[in-house]
C-alpha positions in Angstrom: -23.8 84.6 -9.7 -27.0 82.7 -10.4 -26.9 79.3 -12.1 -28.6 80.8 -15.2 -26.1 83.7 -15.4 -23.2 81.2 -15.0 -24.6 79.0 -17.7 -25.1 81.9 -20.1 -21.6 83.3 -19.4 -20.0 79.8 -19.8 -21.8 79.2 -23.1 -20.9 82.5 -24.6 -17.2 82.1 -23.6 -16.8 78.6 -25.1 -18.7 78.5 -28.4 -22.0 79.5 -30.0 -25.0 77.4 -29.0 -25.4 74.2 -31.0 -29.0 73.7 -32.2 -28.5 70.4 -33.9 -26.3 68.0 -35.7 -27.1 66.9 -39.2 -25.7 64.2 -41.4 -25.7 63.5 -45.1 -24.6 60.4 -46.9 -22.0 60.6 -49.7 -19.9 58.5 -52.0 -16.3 59.4 -52.8 -15.9 60.4 -56.5 -12.3 59.1 -56.3 -12.6 55.8 -54.4 -16.3 55.0 -54.6 -16.3 54.5 -50.8 -19.3 55.6 -48.7 -19.0 58.3 -46.1 -21.2 60.5 -43.9 -20.8 64.2 -43.7 -21.4 65.6 -40.2 -22.5 69.2 -39.9 -23.1 71.3 -36.8 -26.0 73.8 -36.9 -25.7 76.8 -34.7 -28.4 79.1 -33.1 -27.3 82.0 -35.3 -28.3 80.0 -38.4 -24.8 79.2 -39.4 -23.6 75.7 -40.2 -20.2 74.2 -40.1 -19.0 70.9 -41.6 -17.4 69.0 -38.8 -15.9 66.3 -40.9 -16.5 63.0 -42.7 -16.9 59.6 -41.0 -17.1 56.1 -42.3 -20.5 54.4 -41.9 -19.0 52.3 -39.1 -17.7 55.3 -37.3 -21.1 56.9 -37.7 -22.8 53.9 -36.1 -20.4 53.9 -33.2 -21.0 57.6 -32.6 -24.7 57.2 -32.8 -24.6 54.4 -30.2 -22.3 56.6 -28.0 -24.9 59.4 -28.2 -27.7 57.2 -27.2 -25.7 55.8 -24.3 -24.8 59.3 -23.1 -28.4 60.4 -23.3 -29.5 57.5 -21.1 -26.7 58.2 -18.7 -27.7 61.8 -18.4 -31.3 60.9 -17.7 -30.2 58.4 -15.1 -27.8 60.9 -13.4 -30.6 63.5 -13.3 -33.1 61.0 -11.8 -30.6 60.0 -9.2 -29.8 63.6 -8.2 -33.5 64.5 -8.1 -34.4 61.5 -6.0 -31.5 62.2 -3.6 -32.6 65.9 -3.2 -36.2 64.7 -2.6 -34.8 62.5 0.3 -33.1 65.5 1.9 -29.6 65.3 0.5 -27.8 68.5 -0.2 -26.9 69.5 -3.8 -23.3 68.8 -2.9 -24.0 65.3 -1.7 -26.3 64.5 -4.7 -23.6 65.9 -7.0 -20.9 63.7 -5.3 -23.1 60.6 -5.7 -23.6 61.4 -9.4 -19.9 61.9 -9.9 -19.2 58.6 -8.2 -21.6 56.8 -10.5 -20.0 58.5 -13.6 -16.5 57.4 -12.3 -17.8 53.9 -11.9 -19.1 53.9 -15.5 -15.8 55.2 -16.8 -13.9 52.5 -14.8 -16.2 49.8 -16.3 -15.6 51.1 -19.8 -11.9 51.2 -19.4 -12.0 47.6 -18.3 -13.8 46.7 -21.5 -17.0 45.6 -19.9 -19.5 45.5 -22.8 -22.4 45.7 -20.3 -21.3 49.1 -18.9 -21.9 51.9 -21.3 -22.3 55.5 -20.5 
């Protein structure tokens, strides 16, 4: 099976393609407390409310998204460089997995400088 076919099969078996996330601010009519509605927008045009978060939770999730985006770019750059140096896909994949494991270990130890 080609990578594209595997990706297409995997996506269709787990959930519809997510196009974007959207957020909207709100204020509780009962408590007056602020909240953020989180919605998931799908490729078929449908939208589903994923839930409500406090402003602090929203900030934490936003930071985690930025950290994950940076880690993804780093992982891809490392794998691409290793492949350009003659490493096999398996070796490059193992190196990226080791880097991810290191990040996770640093996070579990509470290192504020190690974010994924």
